[in-house]
C-alpha positions as CSV (number, residue, x, y, z in Angstrom):
1,M,122.2,195.6,235.6
2,Q,120.4,192.8,233.8
3,W,118.1,192.3,236.7
4,I,117.0,195.9,236.5
5,L,116.0,195.3,232.9
6,V,114.1,192.1,233.8
7,L,112.3,193.9,236.6
8,A,111.3,196.7,234.3
9,L,110.0,194.3,231.7
10,A,108.1,192.2,234.3
11,I,106.2,195.1,235.8
12,D,103.5,194.6,233.2
13,L,101.7,191.2,233.1
14,A,100.6,191.8,229.5
15,G,104.3,192.2,228.5
16,V,105.1,189.0,230.3
17,K,102.4,187.2,228.3
18,S,103.9,188.3,225.0
19,E,107.2,186.5,225.8
20,P,107.5,183.7,223.2
21,N,110.0,181.5,225.3
22,L,107.7,179.7,227.7
23,E,110.4,179.0,230.3
24,K,111.5,182.7,230.3
25,R,107.8,183.7,230.5
26,S,107.5,181.6,233.6
27,D,110.5,183.3,235.2
28,L,109.2,186.8,234.2
29,A,105.8,186.0,235.6
30,L,107.2,185.0,239.0
31,T,109.3,188.2,239.0
32,N,106.1,190.1,238.3
33,A,104.4,188.2,241.2
34,N,107.1,189.4,243.6
35,A,106.8,192.9,242.4
36,A,103.0,192.8,242.7
37,L,103.4,191.4,246.3
38,D,105.6,194.4,247.1
39,T,102.9,196.7,245.7
40,A,100.3,194.9,247.8
41,R,102.3,195.4,251.0
42,D,103.0,199.0,250.3
43,S,99.4,199.7,249.3
44,Y,98.1,198.1,252.4
45,N,100.5,200.1,254.6
46,Q,99.2,203.3,252.9
47,G,95.6,202.3,253.6
48,N,94.7,201.8,249.9
49,F,92.7,198.5,250.1
50,D,91.5,198.5,246.5
51,K,95.0,198.7,245.2
52,T,96.0,196.0,247.6
53,Q,93.3,193.7,246.3
54,V,94.3,194.4,242.7
55,A,97.9,193.7,243.4
56,L,97.1,190.4,245.2
57,E,95.0,189.3,242.2
58,E,98.0,190.1,240.0
59,V,100.2,187.9,242.2
60,Q,97.7,185.0,241.7
61,E,97.5,185.7,237.9
62,S,101.3,185.8,237.6
63,V,101.7,182.5,239.5
64,D,99.1,180.9,237.4
65,L,100.7,182.2,234.2
66,A,104.1,180.8,235.3
67,Y,102.6,177.4,236.1
68,E,100.7,177.2,232.8
69,S,103.7,178.3,230.8
70,L,105.9,175.6,232.3
71,F,103.5,172.9,231.6
72,A,102.8,174.2,228.1
73,T,106.5,173.5,227.2
74,G,105.5,169.8,227.1
75,K,108.7,168.9,229.0
76,D,108.7,166.2,231.7
77,P,109.5,167.9,235.0
78,R,111.4,164.7,236.1
79,R,113.7,164.6,233.1
80,D,114.2,168.3,232.7
81,P,113.6,169.8,236.1
82,K,115.7,173.0,235.8
83,F,112.8,175.5,235.3
84,F,110.3,173.5,237.3
85,K,112.6,173.5,240.3
86,R,113.4,177.2,239.9
87,A,109.6,177.9,239.9
88,E,109.2,175.7,242.9
89,L,111.8,177.6,244.9
90,R,110.3,181.0,243.9
91,T,106.8,180.0,244.7
92,R,108.1,178.8,248.1
93,E,109.6,182.2,248.6
94,L,106.3,183.8,247.6
95,L,104.5,181.6,250.2
96,R,106.8,182.8,252.9
97,R,106.2,186.4,251.9
98,L,102.4,185.9,251.7
99,E,102.5,184.4,255.1
100,G,104.3,187.4,256.5
101,L,101.8,189.8,254.8
102,G,98.9,187.7,256.2
103,E,100.3,188.2,259.7
104,S,100.8,191.9,259.2
105,V,97.2,192.7,257.9
106,S,94.2,193.0,260.2
107,F,92.1,189.9,260.9
108,A,89.3,191.3,258.7
109,D,91.6,191.6,255.7
110,R,93.3,188.2,256.0
111,G,90.8,186.5,253.7
112,M,92.1,188.2,250.6
113,V,95.7,187.2,251.4
114,E,94.7,183.6,252.4
115,K,92.9,183.1,249.0
116,V,96.0,184.0,247.1
117,K,98.2,182.0,249.5
118,D,96.1,178.9,249.0
119,R,96.4,179.1,245.2
120,V,100.2,179.7,245.4
121,S,100.4,176.7,247.7
122,A,98.5,174.5,245.3
123,V,100.8,175.5,242.5
124,H,103.9,174.9,244.7
125,D,102.6,171.5,245.6
126,D,101.9,170.6,241.9
127,L,105.5,171.7,241.0
128,I,107.0,169.5,243.7
129,N,104.8,166.5,242.7
130,G,105.8,167.0,239.1
131,V,109.5,166.9,239.9
132,L,109.4,164.1,242.4
133,T,106.8,161.6,241.0
134,K,106.9,159.4,238.0
135,R,104.4,159.8,235.3
136,K,102.1,156.8,234.8
137,K,102.3,155.2,231.4
């Protein structure tokens, strides 16, 4: 029941941005990214390419918001990895889903999916590096 409420709140990216708790904002942004990816897949299957492009841009914006929110907390990912690791797992899931979408779209349309996939991959790599590497003093 609680997840339904979270999904309902996360549908709107502007609503996610208004969340004062940065860690919760990150979680909501990644939930929004998953919902936007569902929208992109459905729109593409219906032949609505403009809506697909907008949904993919929202996926990228949501992932960027999640990443920025986590690092805005000022917490060290190595000392307090809970939300960083959670974000890393969810971005990994997004990467798998984006890869599946990229394989299901036509060759001509793969560029728009690859652009988003590359950005999500960069965020995923940064999250892993943050958790696994020591900060230089």
